[in-house]
C-alpha positions, -999 to 999 in steps of 0.1 A, spaced: 102 -453 110 89 -454 147 63 -429 139 52 -446 110 47 -479 132 29 -460 159 2 -446 132 -2 -483 118 -7 -494 154 -33 -467 161 -50 -475 130 -54 -512 138 -67 -502 172 -92 -481 155 -103 -508 133 -106 -536 162 -139 -553 166 -135 -547 204 -131 -511 199 -161 -508 176 -182 -530 201 -172 -511 232 -183 -475 216 -216 -460 231 -245 -464 209 -281 -451 210 -293 -485 193 -303 -515 213 -314 -538 185 -310 -527 148 -328 -558 137 -361 -544 149 -360 -515 126 -355 -538 96 -385 -544 73 -378 -583 74 -385 -583 112 -417 -601 123 -426 -585 157 -443 -605 183 -475 -583 181 -488 -570 148 -510 -539 156 -538 -528 135 -535 -561 116 -555 -583 139 -586 -585 115 -564 -596 86 -546 -620 108 -578 -637 117 -590 -637 81 -558 -655 68 -561 -679 95 -596 -689 89 -589 -692 49 -559 -717 54 -571 -734 84 -589 -762 66 -554 -775 55 -550 -784 92 -579 -807 87 -567 -823 56 -590 -803 36 -579 -779 6 -583 -742 14 -595 -718 -10 -567 -697 -28 -561 -663 -15 -548 -631 -31 -536 -603 -10 -533 -567 -22 -517 -534 -7 -491 -508 -13 -456 -514 -1 -451 -512 37 -488 -520 46 -479 -553 64 -490 -579 37 -456 -599 41 -452 -595 78 -489 -607 85 -486 -636 61 -453 -647 76 -468 -645 112 -498 -669 102 -471 -691 85 -451 -693 116 -484 -704 136 -495 -726 110 -461 -746 109 -465 -752 147 -498 -770 141 -492 -787 108 -493 -825 105 -504 -835 72 -500 -800 59 -471 -778 49 -466 -741 40 -440 -726 19 -429 -690 13 -414 -680 -19 -400 -646 -28 -410 -641 -64 -387 -613 -68 -358 -639 -66 -375 -671 -77 -393 -655 -108 -401 -683 -131 -424 -714 -128 -393 -737 -128 -375 -719 -102 -405 -718 -78 -412 -754 -82 -375 -762 -74 -375 -739 -45 -407 -758 -30 -397 -793 -38 -361 -793 -26 -375 -791 10 -385 -828 2 -357 -838 -22 -325 -817 -14 -309 -833 -45 -331 -812 -65 -306 -782 -59 -286 -798 -87 -295 -789 -122 -307 -814 -147 -342 -821 -136 -369 -809 -161 -402 -793 -153 -423 -824 -160 -403 -845 -133 -408 -815 -109 -445 -814 -116 -450 -851 -111 -430 -849 -79 -455 -823 -66 -484 -846 -75 -468 -874 -58 -462 -856 -26 -497 -839 -25 -512 -873 -34 -499 -889 -2 -525 -868 17 -505 -835 21 -521 -800 18 -495 -780 4 -500 -740 8 -477 -720 -13 -472 -683 -4 -460 -662 -36 -448 -630 -25 -448 -604 -51 -463 -627 -74 -467 -603 -102 -429 -605 -108 -433 -641 -122 -422 -640 -158 -447 -670 -168 -473 -662 -143 -500 -675 -166 -483 -709 -168 -476 -709 -131 -511 -702 -120 -527 -725 -143 -500 -755 -135 -506 -749 -96 -543 -747 -96 -549 -776 -121 -525 -797 -104 -556 -804 -79 -573 -823 -108 -546 -851 -105 -542 -851 -67 -563 -877 -51 -560 -870 -13 -540 -837 -7 -541 -805 -25 -522 -774 -35 -532 -740 -26 -518 -705 -35 -515 -674 -13 -505 -648 -37 -492 -611 -26 -492 -582 -50 -489 -545 -48 -509 -544 -80 -547 -545 -79 -548 -551 -117 -523 -580 -117 -550 -605 -127 -557 -587 -159 -525 -600 -174 -537 -637 -169 -554 -658 -195 -590 -664 -190 -586 -699 -182 -559 -692 -153 -581 -665 -139 -611 -689 -138 -590 -718 -123 -576 -695 -96 -611 -691 -78 -597 -671 -51 -607 -650 -19 -594 -614 -21 -581 -591 6 -568 -556 5 -544 -540 31 -550 -503 35 -521 -480 41 -515 -471 78 -528 -437 93 -505 -413 111 -519 -425 145 -513 -461 136 -476 -455 124 -470 -435 156 -479 -466 177 -460 -490 154 -430 -466 158 -434 -464 196 -435 -503 197 -403 -506 176 -384 -476 194 -388 -495 227 -372 -527 213 -347 -510 190 -333 -480 208 -317 -475 241 -342 -457 265 -348 -421 262 -326 -416 228 -355 -408 207 -378 -376 213 -414 -384 212 -419 -353 188 -393 -369 163 -415 -401 164 -447 -380 159 -429 -361 129 -419 -396 114 -454 -407 113 -467 -376 100 -443 -374 71 -448 -411 62 -486 -408 64 -487 -379 40 -463 -397 16 -475 -432 15 -487 -447 49 -456 -472 42 -443 -485 76 -411 -497 61 -404 -461 50 -411 -448 87 -388 -473 100 -361 -466 76 -364 -429 83 -362 -433 120 -332 -458 115 -315 -432 93 -321 -403 118 -307 -426 144 -273 -431 123 -271 -394 118 -273 -388 155 -248 -417 161 -223 -404 136 -225 -369 151 -215 -383 183 -249 -372 200 -273 -393 221 -307 -379 212 -329 -383 179 -346 -349 173 -369 -335 149 -340 -319 126 -325 -353 124 -358 -368 109 -357 -338 84 -321 -345 75 -327 -382 71 -356 -377 48 -338 -367 17 -313 -396 21 -340 -422 26 -361 -410 -4 -332 -412 -27 -322 -445 -12 -359 -459 -17 -359 -443 -52 -325 -462 -63 -336 -495 -46 -371 -495 -64 -353 -487 -97 -326 -513 -94 -352 -542 -87 -378 -533 -115 -385 -561 -141 -364 -558 -174 -394 -543 -195 -401 -517 -168 -364 -508 -166 -363 -504 -204 -393 -481 -205 -376 -460 -179 -345 -459 -195 -363 -448 -228 -380 -420 -207 -348 -408 -190 -329 -408 -222 -357 -386 -240 -356 -365 -211 -319 -359 -215 -322 -351 -253 -355 -331 -251 -388 -339 -267 -393 -333 -305 -426 -319 -297 -414 -296 -267 -423 -263 -287 -459 -272 -292 -484 -251 -273 -497 -270 -245 -468 -292 -238 -449 -281 -205 -411 -282 -204 -398 -316 -194 -431 -336 -206 -427 -361 -233 -452 -377 -256 -465 -414 -248 -461 -421 -285 -424 -409 -286 -416 -430 -254 -431 -460 -270 -410 -455 -302 -379 -451 -280 -388 -482 -260 -392 -502 -292 -357 -489 -304 -342 -499 -269 -357 -534 -273 -344 -539 -306 -309 -529 -294 -311 -552 -264 -325 -581 -288 -357 -583 -269 -391 -584 -282 -409 -552 -274 -444 -557 -257 -477 -545 -273 -491 -510 -265 -515 -524 -242 -485 -538 -220 -466 -505 -223 -495 -487 -209 -494 -512 -179 -456 -503 -174 -463 -467 -175 -491 -471 -149 -468 -491 -127 -439 -465 -129 -464 -439 -121 -478 -457 -91 -442 -460 -78 -437 -423 -80 -409 -425 -108 -429 -405 -133 -458 -382 -136 -485 -385 -162 -511 -359 -175 -536 -357 -204 -524 -334 -233 -540 -299 -232 -552 -273 -256 -530 -269 -288 -521 -306 -290 -541 -324 -319 -559 -355 -305 -558 -369 -270 -526 -383 -257 -508 -388 -224 -479 -366 -215 -451 -381 -194 -425 -364 -172 -397 -380 -152 -397 -376 -112 -360 -381 -104 -333 -366 -125 -321 -387 -158 -286 -390 -144 -300 -405 -113 -323 -428 -131 -294 -440 -154 -270 -448 -125 -297 -469 -108 -308 -491 -135 -293 -526 -141 -258 -525 -156 -270 -551 -180 -297 -527 -196 -275 -494 -195 -241 -508 -207 -254 -517 -241 -265 -482 -249 
């Protein structure tokens, strides 16, 4: 009994916060390595900072700014740069306000209106207020002379995007003194193609593209974060160079680079060592790529997930055209994937989208590196697209939303 009590006592000691906090660590401030951290200085985005400031500055003089759409791949600094300008704007604003909305979370016109307006009316947190009421409140607030700037991050995630864009832009027709302006942030250059011509024309926007970071730029960004995030001398310069080189070859995604370095640090920490080396970066690479793939899949919109599920399901059972000449092993015909997608929608009681939309989903999934597409070769009658899954079907299935997979 006494031995057992000693074991329990040791276990309690090992689990105590004091014990954990007293352990030596190579990290100085983990938050600095987070993708949500907004640094004091944003290297290589000075021009973009200046342009965004110039575009929205009229709001500080009670004039309506032009709408702005910012494009760029994941990890190119779009959100970070915009939030930096937002912080500066809020310090100078008098008859103006700026609101940040993550459209992956607030993904409908109603939820976006509610998110913005509860700043002015906390009681809107409660249910029961209809969209017409929210719209009238927005008009009322802006008509008091306020310039309202709305940042819509990942704007292409909004389910009723057409209605949102049209409602916000056309609201200015009813506002007397103030105005409503939009800053849309999107990974997709083609996102406007899905808009109705009326919505597209009323947007009347300025466009800006954020290019991926180069290896040299990533190295300098990582140098900055290592100084702030790691204890002095715990990261080899060659490990930083390798992280930058790997990332620039893959995507130029600064978030990937930070996650890679963070994971390498965790590997060193768990091994009880005190320095991040090249081999730790290489070891971290596999884990990070898997983590990011799973994260990407789990946050896809429903229709993208259903298409991906259809590809994964067919990849497991095999293509009925696999024996045809010109069709490599593992590739699926676009047409059979679309048929599988229609069956899946029917099973989930969702209305399948048209072939045009299906092609958009395929393009998006390829852009995210989840699938590979290629034109059909010789021996295949007609021209079609062949599709092959990137990760294994099993890993895809496990990462998809439970609500999508549990009904199959």
